[in-house]
N, C-alpha and C positions, 0 to 999 in steps of 0.2 A: 273640287270633284269629290263625289261620294261613291263608294264602291257598291256593286250589286250585293244584295243580302247573302248570297252563297259564294261570294268571291273567295278564291284561295288566297291565303295570307302568307307572306314570307316575313319572318322575323330574323334579322341578321345577328343571331346569337348561336352559341354552340348547341347542338342537338342534346336533348335531355335536361337542359337547364331550367326550363319552366314547364314541367309536365301538367300542372293544374291548368295553365292557360290553354294548352293544346286540348286537354280533355273537355274543358268547358265549351270551347268553340266548336270542336268536332261533334259534341253531343247536340249542338244546335245546327248542325249541317254546314259548318264553315270549316273547311280543312285548313290546317296550319302547318307550315314547314319551318322548323328552326334550323338555320344553317348560316354560318358566318361567311362574309365575303373577305374577311381578313384573318390573319393569324399572327402569333408572335414568333419572332426569329431572333437569333443571336445578333447583337449589334455589329455593324461593319467594323467599328473601331471599339474593341472591348476595353481598351486602356483606361479611359476616364472612369468607367464604372468599377473596374478592378481596383484601381488606386483608391477610389472613394471607400470601398468596402474594406480595404486593408487597414484602415484607421477608423473603423466604425465606432470604436470606443471614445473617439475624440469629439463627437458631436453632442449638441444639446437637444436637438430635435431630429427625428426621422419622419419624413413626409412621403406617403405613398399615394399615388393617384389612380390606381386601377387594380383589378384582379390580376391582370397580366403582370403588373409590377410586383404584386405579392409573390407570384410564382417565381419570377426571376430573382427576387430577393431571397426567397427560400433556397434556391439553388446556389446562389452566391454565398450565403452563410454556411450552408452544408459543406461546400467545397473547402471552406476554411476551418471546418470542425467546430463551428460556433453553434451551439444549441440554445444559448440564452443571451439576450441582449444585455448590455450594461445596465445596472439598476438605475442609473441617473439619466438614461436616454429616454426622453419622452417621445411618444409616437402619435402622429396625426394621420387620419385617413380621409379621402375625398368624400366619402359617404358611408352609409350603413353597410352596403354590400362589400365594399373594400375592407371595412372594419371587421366584418364577420370572417372574411378570408384571412386577415391577419391573425385574429383569434384562433382560427383553425390551424395555423402553423405555430401556435404557442406564443404569440406576441401580444402583450397587453396594449390596449389602445387608450390613450388619454383624451383624444378629441376625434370625434367623427362628425364632419360637417353636416348640418341638417339639410343644407342645399347641396346636393351631390354633384357639384361641378367645381372647377378650379376657382372661379370667382367666389363661390360660397365658402370654400375652404380658406382662401386668402382673407376674406372678411372676418371669419371667426378666429383664425390663427394669428393674424398680424398683431392684435392687441396683447397677445400672450408672449410674444417674442421680444425680449429686450434688445436694444441696440448692441451690436457686437457679438451676439450669440451665434452659434454655428448651426446650420441646417443642412442635413443630407436629404436631397430631393430625388427620389426614385422616379424616373420618367422614361418615356420611349425616346430612342434616338431619332433626331430630326423632327420631333414634334414641336408645337408652339411653346415658347418659353414664357407665357403670360404669368403663370404662377410664380416662377422664379423671379421675374421682374417685380411682381407685387411684394414678395417677401423681402427682396433686396431694398425696396423702398422704406422698409421699417428700420434699416440699418443692420439687418442680419447679414452674416457671411454665409451665402448659399453655395453649396457644392452640388452640382448636378451629376447624378449617376445614371447615365443612359444604359440600363441593364438589358434592354431588348429593343427591337424595332418592329414596327407593324408593317406587314407585307400582305399581298393578296393571298387568300386561301388557295389550297390546291385545286378546289373546284370552282373558283371564281369565274374562270372562263366558261366552263360548262353552264354555270348559273346564268351568265350573261346571255348565252344562246337560248336558255329556257325562258328567260324574261322576254327576250325579243320575240320568241314564239308564242307569247301570251299565257304563260303558265300561271302568273299571279295577277290578282286584281288589286291587292293591297300589299305594300311593303313598309316594314318598320325599320327605320335606320337607327342604329344604336350609337353612332359616332359619325363625325364628318368623314373620317377615313373609310368607313364602310361604304360610302358613295365613291370617294376619290379613287380608292384602290380597285374597286369593282370596275369603274370606267377604264382604269389603266389595264386591268387584266383582259378587258374586252378587245384591246388592240384595235385592229382595223374596223371592228364592229362597235367602237365606242359611241359613235354618233347614233347608230341604230339603237343601242342600249339606252342612251339618253332620251330618244324619242319614245321608247317603250315605257321608261320610267315616268315620262310626262303624261302618259295615258293611264297611269295607275294612281290609286289613292295613296298618298305618302303620309306616314306617321313618324314623328320624331320623338325620341326618347326623352328629350329635354330641350330647353331654350337654346343652348349652345349648338346642338345639332340642327335645330330648326333654323337658326341664323345661317348656318353653313349651307343648308338646302336652299334657302332663299337666295343666297349669294350665287348659287349655281343655277338660278332660274328654275328651281324645282321646289317651290314652297310646300311646306307641310300643310295638309288639310287639318290635322290634329296634332297636338303636342301633349305628351303625358305629363301629369302633374308632378310625378317623381319617377326615377328610373328603376321601378320595381314591377314585379309581375302583375299586381293588382291595377296599378295606375296605367300601365301599358295596355292591359286588357281592356280597361275602360275606354282608352283612346281608340283602340281598334273597334270596340263596340259602337262608339259614337260615329266612326267612319262608315259603318254599315247600317246605321239607324237601328241598333238593337239595344233598346233601353233595358230589356230583360237580362242582358249580359254585362251590365255595369257592375262595379267592383264587388269584390268578395272578401271582406267588407270594404267600405270606402277607405282610400288612402288619405293621408293628411293633405288638405287642400283640394281634394277631389269632391265634386258635388254630383248628386244623382240627377 
């Protein structure tokens, strides 16, 4: 399904995060709403993460998988009065955006995966970790453990630090009602949880929301999210080449047949 040229777009990201994308599309008559269906919350069981951070100087690698993980890590370090990581601790990030967030809180990044998803990070990081080395993995509570499993396969000792959990945003229920009412013609999903928790927040209207989403043009931020949408019988019409503003903008443009709105400039792997 392809959206009508002037269809309103929902991008499930925090407001204000991609101002260029909004300006570009709205100048072309395509209104864009940036609003998440999920948010970060404290873990239900803070113990494992607290214990992991208590001995942060004992690890060889620190691995962070999201911007939310960076924020939770920053809070955990600050609560311990730690303003600088041990010199020997190497740091890996799931992609450039997470790497920039780490640098923003004063943490040097040794590896930022070119393919910004867990599989890409595992592929690039695994050859660098010697058997027996220790890895502190910052991740959401209750999320899939695929990266931890891949790193353990190298012989590394992986300690998982669930420093946050992902829950529905405060407005997810209201957004569900808006979607059911036909507010959006295009929706960009930025993670599998942005679909699952939205449906959860819809409660008794979950089926109606699923029907509404089936009638929209769906865009996935990357292949992992696309696979999740397909498994939910809501396959993506377009998949961004990378999880950044330019590539997502290009995917939206393709979904509304607007070649004039393709990237600014092209992202790696993106074609005009």
